[in-house]
C-alpha positions as CSV (number, residue, x, y, z in Angstrom):
1,M,0.0,0.0,0.0
2,K,1.3,3.4,-1.0
3,P,1.7,6.2,1.6
4,A,-1.1,8.2,0.0
5,E,-3.5,5.2,0.1
6,A,-2.6,4.5,3.7
7,L,-3.4,8.1,4.6
8,D,-6.7,8.0,2.7
9,S,-7.6,4.7,4.4
10,S,-6.8,6.0,7.9
11,V,-8.8,9.3,7.3
12,L,-11.7,7.2,6.0
13,T,-11.6,5.0,9.1
14,Q,-11.6,8.0,11.3
15,V,-14.5,9.7,9.5
16,Q,-16.6,6.5,9.6
17,T,-16.0,5.8,13.3
18,P,-19.2,6.6,15.1
19,S,-19.2,8.9,18.1
20,P,-18.4,7.2,21.3
21,T,-21.5,5.7,22.8
22,V,-22.1,5.6,26.5
23,G,-23.3,2.4,28.2
24,F,-26.4,2.3,30.2
25,D,-24.5,2.3,33.6
26,E,-22.4,5.2,32.6
27,A,-25.5,7.1,31.3
28,F,-27.2,6.5,34.6
29,V,-24.2,7.8,36.6
30,L,-23.8,10.8,34.4
31,H,-27.4,11.9,34.1
32,H,-29.3,10.5,37.1
33,R,-29.0,13.8,39.1
34,A,-30.2,16.0,36.2
35,V,-33.1,13.7,35.5
36,F,-34.1,13.5,39.2
37,C,-33.8,17.3,39.6
38,T,-36.0,18.0,36.6
39,A,-38.6,15.4,37.8
40,Y,-38.5,16.9,41.3
41,A,-39.0,20.4,39.9
42,L,-42.2,19.2,38.2
43,V,-43.7,16.8,40.8
44,R,-42.3,18.4,44.0
45,D,-42.2,15.1,45.8
46,A,-38.9,13.2,46.3
47,G,-40.6,9.8,46.2
48,L,-42.5,10.6,43.0
49,A,-39.4,12.2,41.4
50,E,-37.5,9.0,42.1
51,D,-40.3,7.0,40.5
52,V,-40.2,9.3,37.4
53,T,-36.4,9.0,37.3
54,Q,-36.7,5.2,37.4
55,E,-39.3,5.2,34.6
56,V,-37.0,7.4,32.5
57,F,-34.0,5.1,32.9
58,L,-36.3,2.0,32.2
59,R,-37.3,3.6,29.0
60,L,-33.6,4.3,28.1
61,H,-32.8,0.7,28.9
62,S,-35.6,-0.6,26.7
63,H,-34.8,1.9,23.9
64,Q,-31.0,2.0,24.0
65,R,-30.7,1.4,20.3
66,E,-33.0,4.2,19.4
67,A,-31.8,6.7,22.1
68,P,-29.5,9.5,20.9
69,V,-25.8,9.3,21.7
70,G,-23.2,11.8,22.9
71,E,-24.3,15.2,24.0
72,L,-27.9,14.6,22.7
73,L,-28.5,11.9,25.3
74,R,-29.0,14.3,28.2
75,P,-31.7,16.5,26.5
76,W,-33.4,13.3,25.4
77,L,-33.5,12.0,29.0
78,L,-34.8,15.4,30.2
79,R,-37.5,15.4,27.6
80,V,-38.6,12.0,28.7
81,A,-38.5,13.1,32.3
82,I,-40.7,16.1,31.5
83,N,-43.2,14.0,29.7
84,V,-43.4,11.3,32.5
85,A,-43.6,14.0,35.2
86,H,-46.5,15.7,33.3
87,N,-48.3,12.4,33.2
88,T,-47.7,11.9,36.9
89,N,-49.0,15.4,37.7
90,R,-52.1,14.8,35.7
91,T,-52.8,11.7,37.7
92,R,-52.1,13.6,40.9
93,M,-54.4,16.5,39.8
94,R,-57.3,14.1,39.4
95,A,-56.7,12.6,42.8
96,A,-56.4,16.1,44.4
97,V,-59.7,17.2,42.9
98,R,-61.3,14.1,44.5
99,E,-59.6,14.9,47.8
100,E,-60.7,18.5,47.8
101,E,-64.3,17.5,47.2
102,F,-64.1,15.1,50.1
103,A,-62.4,17.7,52.3
104,Q,-65.1,20.3,51.5
105,E,-67.8,17.8,52.5
106,A,-65.9,17.0,55.7
107,V,-65.4,20.7,56.6
108,G,-69.1,21.3,56.1
109,A,-69.8,18.5,58.6
110,T,-67.6,19.9,61.3
111,G,-69.0,23.4,61.4
112,G,-65.9,25.2,60.1
113,A,-63.7,25.1,63.2
114,T,-60.0,25.7,62.4
115,T,-57.6,22.9,63.2
116,P,-54.0,22.1,62.4
117,L,-55.3,19.9,59.7
118,D,-57.0,22.9,58.2
119,V,-53.7,24.8,58.1
120,D,-52.0,21.9,56.4
121,Y,-54.9,21.6,54.0
122,E,-54.6,25.3,53.2
123,R,-50.9,25.0,52.5
124,R,-51.5,22.0,50.2
125,R,-54.2,23.9,48.4
126,E,-51.9,26.9,47.8
127,I,-49.3,24.5,46.4
128,E,-51.9,22.9,44.1
129,E,-53.0,26.4,43.0
130,A,-49.4,27.1,42.0
131,R,-49.2,23.8,40.2
132,R,-52.4,24.5,38.4
133,A,-51.1,27.9,37.3
134,L,-48.0,26.3,36.0
135,A,-50.0,23.7,34.2
136,K,-51.9,26.4,32.4
137,I,-48.8,27.9,30.9
138,D,-48.3,26.8,27.3
139,E,-45.3,24.7,26.3
140,P,-42.5,25.3,25.7
141,M,-42.6,28.3,28.2
142,R,-43.5,25.9,31.1
143,S,-40.7,23.5,30.4
144,C,-38.2,26.4,30.0
145,L,-39.2,27.9,33.3
146,I,-38.8,24.6,35.1
147,L,-35.5,23.8,33.5
148,K,-34.1,27.2,34.2
149,Q,-35.2,26.9,37.8
150,Q,-33.1,23.7,37.9
151,G,-30.1,25.6,36.8
152,L,-29.7,24.4,33.2
153,S,-28.0,26.7,30.7
154,Y,-29.9,28.2,27.8
155,K,-28.1,25.8,25.5
156,E,-29.2,22.8,27.5
157,I,-32.8,24.1,27.8
158,A,-32.9,24.7,24.0
159,S,-31.8,21.2,23.4
160,A,-34.2,19.6,25.9
161,V,-37.2,21.6,24.6
162,S,-36.2,21.6,20.9
163,V,-36.2,25.3,20.4
164,N,-33.6,27.8,19.1
165,E,-31.2,28.8,21.9
166,S,-31.7,32.5,21.2
167,Y,-35.5,32.0,21.9
168,V,-35.1,30.5,25.4
169,G,-34.7,33.9,27.3
170,S,-37.9,35.2,25.7
171,L,-39.8,32.0,26.6
172,I,-38.6,32.2,30.2
173,A,-39.6,35.9,30.5
174,R,-43.0,35.3,28.9
175,G,-43.5,32.2,31.0
176,R,-42.8,34.1,34.3
177,K,-45.2,36.9,33.3
178,E,-47.9,34.3,32.4
179,F,-47.4,32.4,35.6
180,V,-47.9,35.6,37.7
181,R,-51.1,36.4,35.7
182,V,-52.6,32.9,35.9
183,Y,-51.6,32.4,39.6
184,G,-53.4,35.6,40.5
185,K,-56.6,34.5,38.7
186,I,-56.6,31.1,40.4
187,G,-56.5,32.8,43.8
188,G,-52.9,32.6,44.9
189,G,-52.2,36.3,44.3
190,H,-54.6,37.6,47.0
191,R,-53.3,35.8,50.1
């Protein structure tokens, strides 16, 4: 083989070499914290956030061949975490509505006396109002707000939400403004 052919052959081999893939265990170690923090930001419960995180990595394990590689893996995992967390919140919302109806019936039966349970109920209700306000914010503003709150850079947010990086700041600002407006309408703003 001539030197020129050897050079062409080595360059061709380098070009065709796929980007290094990360094994499942390494992906878990590298991205577990980011996935958990994103899930926690959405569900606000450590146990549920761990359940969401587990579901995300189960999906990665079962779809390893289709999952992106390299620096695209983290945004993919965060997108899956956001979707699973939204599904979890929808389920919790339905349960909260049933609980609230039950609590209102129970308060009517006790004559309205204030108890420590009432204070706890009021705090949980305020948290639910904030979650409902957040749920009313359109995507991708909602996801951008949550991911920014978790400390992700604009570049990471743009990749996770599939928008142009230069658009992320505007989405966050509009999302904050919309949250304040919606939260005030739901009832959180007058307390």
